[in-house]
N, C-alpha and C positions, 0 to 999 in steps of 0.2 A: 462455469457450472450453473445450471438453472436452479432457481429457488426451490422448485419441487423436488430436486435431487438432493438438496441439502438438509433433509429431515431424516432423523434416524428411523430405522425400521427396515424397510425392504428396498434394496438398491434396484432401481429400475433397469439397470443393465444386466442383471443376473436372472437366470432361469430359476423360478421359485419351485422348490420341492420341500414341503413342510415336514419337519421332524417333530415327533411327539416328545423327544428327549430334550426338554427345556422347561424352564419355569420363570417366575418373576424374579427380577433382581431385588435384593433386600434394600438397596438404595438406588436412586436414579443417577448412577455414575458409570461412565465408560471412560477409562483413562489409561488403558493398556491394550496393546495388540500383541497377541501371541501367534507366532508362525509355526506351523506343523508341516509334516509330510506324511503321506499315506499311500500305500499301494496294496491292492487286494486282487488276487492273492499276492503275498509278498514278492516284490520284484517284477510284477506284471502290471501293465498299464492298460487303460481302456476298460470297457465293460461296465456292467451295472452294479458290481459288488459294493462299492463305496456308498452309493446312494441307498442300496439295500440295507447296509449296516446302520446307517444313520436314520433309517425309517423303520427299523426293527423287522425287516423282511428278508434277512440273509438266509438263503437256502443252504442248510447244513450239508446236504448231499452234493452240492456243486463243486466242493473242493475239500480235501481233508483238513486244511487249516481252519475252515469256517466253523467246524465243530468246537474249536477252542474259543471262539470269540462271539458266536451267535447270541449268547446270553447277555452280552454287554449292552448297556443302555447309554450310548454316547452320541455326541453330535458335535458339529462345529457350526459356526455361523455361515461360513462359506467354504466352498471347494473350488479350487482353480485347476481345471484339467490341463493336460499336456498341450492341447490346441489353443489354450487361452480362454476357453469358455468358463464362465463363473456360474456356479450353482449355489443358491442360497437356501439354507435349511431352517435358519432361525432368525427371527426379527432381531436386529442388533440392540433394540431396547430391552430384550429379554436375555436371560442367562442360558447359554448353551453349556453342555456338559463336555468340555474339551480338555481342561488343564489337569484335572485330577488332583492328587496330593502334590502341592507345589508351593513355592514361596518366591518372593521378589522384593528386592530392596528398593523402596520408593524414595528417591532422592528429594523429591518435593516435600514429603512428609517426614523424611529422615527416620524411617522405620521399616522394619521387615514386615511384609504383608503376606498373609496366607489366604486361602479360599479365593484364588484368583478369578475363578469363574464369576464371582460377584461383580467384578468391575472390568472385565476384559472382554475383548472380541477375539474369537479364534478363527484363523483362516488356515485351511489345509491346502497344501499344494500336492497335486498328484505326482508322487515321486518317491525316491528313497535316498539313503545316505550317500550313495555312490554314483548315481546317474545324474549328469548335469540337467538342471531344469531348463526349460525352453525359453527363448526370448519372448514368445507369446505369453507365457506365464508371468514373467517379470513385468511386462507391460500392463497386463490385467491387474496384477497385484498393486502396482503403483497407482492405477486409476481407482481401485477399491480403497487403498490407503488414503488417497486424497479425499475421497468421498467421506470416509470415516472421520478424518481430521476436520472437515467442514461441518459435519454433524455434531462432533463432540470436541469442544474447544480445549479441553484438558489433554487431549490426545495429540502428541507431537512426535517428531522423529526420534527423540530420546526415550520415548515410551513404547518402543517396538522391540520385542525380544523373541527368543526361540523357546520351544518346548524343552529343549535340552538344557537351556540356561535356568529355567524355573523348576525343573525336575531332574537334576543332573545324575542322580543315582538310578533313575528309572528310564529316562528317555534320551535319545540321541538326535531326534529330528529338529529341524529339517536336515541336519548333518552337514558334513564338509562339502557336499556337492552344491549347497546353496551359496551363491556369490553375493555376500553382503555388500561388498564395495560396489558392484554393478547395480544392485537394487538401490542403494543410497544415491548413486550417481544419477540414475534415472529419476528418482524422486526429487532430488535437488534441481535437476535441469527443468523438469516440468513445472516446478514451483517458481523458478526464476522466469521461465517463459510466460507464466501467467501474470507476472508483474507489469 
């Protein structure tokens, strides 16, 4: 990885689409990666709706479901589309609004932490709970994860979790369709190959 790629902020391999739904982190800390899944309309892939949601441009008339969510002010740092393209909405040094009400047990600090947006990066995978994610998505996710780990030394493989895990009564994503074993296998292999 080149030195200029190892700085937090904007991943040069991602297409940049800035979201206004972000703000400054209260502390200069990134130590958690939260994986999500999203499809808009639900169960449908491709199209501009996810980018429109994260940039507050969702057209209510385009689908009945959009009227329920168009008022939301949400974002993620990155979106990985079905073909493996990465779209980045928020500088990783800033706080994206992705985790909502959530909590996570921090083994390092031996405490339950809340307001996870303060210290986490959120990556959305275009998908749902039941449709298998694509190999291209896993490969891009691994590359993005490697970049994040290089940028933020406190982020490691044990500090990657799901939206379902941090908000179990509200969320299910990325769901049972996400293959954690395959993801960690790819991540481990790439890290070993780099040695």
